[in-house]
C-alpha positions in Angstrom: 37.1 15.4 -43.1 36.3 15.3 -39.6 38.4 13.7 -37.1 36.4 11.7 -34.6 37.0 9.8 -31.3 34.5 7.0 -30.8 33.6 4.8 -27.8 31.1 2.1 -28.2 28.6 1.7 -25.5 28.9 -1.9 -25.1 30.5 -5.2 -26.7 27.7 -5.4 -29.3 28.4 -1.8 -30.4 32.2 -2.6 -30.4 31.8 -5.4 -32.8 29.3 -3.3 -35.0 31.9 -0.6 -35.1 34.4 -3.1 -36.4 32.1 -4.1 -39.2 31.2 -0.2 -39.8 27.6 -0.8 -38.8 27.4 0.8 -35.7 24.3 3.1 -35.1 24.4 6.5 -33.5 22.8 5.2 -30.4 25.6 2.6 -29.8 28.4 4.9 -29.8 29.6 8.2 -28.3 31.5 10.5 -30.6 33.6 13.4 -30.0 34.0 15.2 -33.4 37.2 17.4 -33.5 37.5 20.5 -35.7 40.8 20.9 -37.6 41.6 23.7 -35.2 40.9 21.4 -32.0 42.8 18.6 -33.7 45.9 20.8 -34.4 45.7 22.2 -30.9 45.8 18.8 -29.3 48.5 17.7 -31.7 50.7 20.6 -30.9 50.4 19.9 -27.1 51.6 16.4 -27.8 48.5 14.6 -26.5 48.4 12.1 -29.2 52.2 11.4 -28.7 51.4 10.9 -24.9 48.6 8.4 -25.7 50.7 6.6 -28.2 53.6 6.3 -25.8 51.4 4.8 -23.0 49.0 2.8 -25.0 51.5 1.4 -27.5 49.3 2.8 -30.4 50.0 4.8 -33.5 47.4 7.7 -33.4 48.3 9.8 -36.4 47.0 12.2 -38.9 45.2 10.3 -41.7 45.1 7.2 -39.8 42.5 5.1 -37.9 43.7 3.4 -34.7 42.0 1.9 -31.9 42.9 0.7 -28.2 41.2 -2.3 -26.9 43.3 -3.2 -23.8 41.5 -1.8 -20.8 44.8 -1.7 -18.9 46.3 0.6 -21.5 43.3 2.9 -21.6 43.4 3.1 -17.8 47.1 4.1 -17.9 46.4 6.6 -20.7 43.2 8.0 -18.7 45.5 8.3 -15.5 48.1 10.5 -17.4 45.5 12.6 -19.4 43.7 13.3 -16.1 47.0 15.1 -15.0 46.4 17.7 -17.8 42.7 17.5 -18.0 42.1 21.1 -17.9 43.4 21.3 -21.5 41.5 18.5 -22.7 38.4 17.5 -20.7 36.6 16.2 -23.6 39.4 13.8 -24.6 39.7 12.6 -20.9 35.9 11.9 -20.8 36.2 9.6 -23.8 38.8 7.6 -21.9 36.7 7.4 -18.9 33.7 6.4 -20.7 35.8 3.5 -22.5 36.6 2.2 -19.0 33.1 2.9 -17.7 31.6 0.7 -20.5 34.5 -1.8 -20.6 34.9 -1.4 -24.3 37.7 0.5 -26.3 38.4 3.8 -27.7 38.7 4.5 -31.6 40.4 7.3 -33.4 39.2 8.0 -36.9 41.7 10.7 -38.2 
């Protein structure tokens, strides 16, 4: 099963995502291969995000971060190591730009 990070483009998309009715044009998806996920996992990227955002991103778990302050804090920390994970950093940046949330479907 693909592991996906999703950012809704607006509040309407965010609500649709909650009801599993979001259309592809309402969201931005980052689909991670198992190898990409394993690489991010072994580098502690998700542990870092969990610690900063008080979330529980884990394998075989769905999680989301809705607090823009926590998204911002995570974004600031991830930017420091962005050379390794530019796509993940971009997803946090998009959530801030759209003022929505970021969702992890693992």
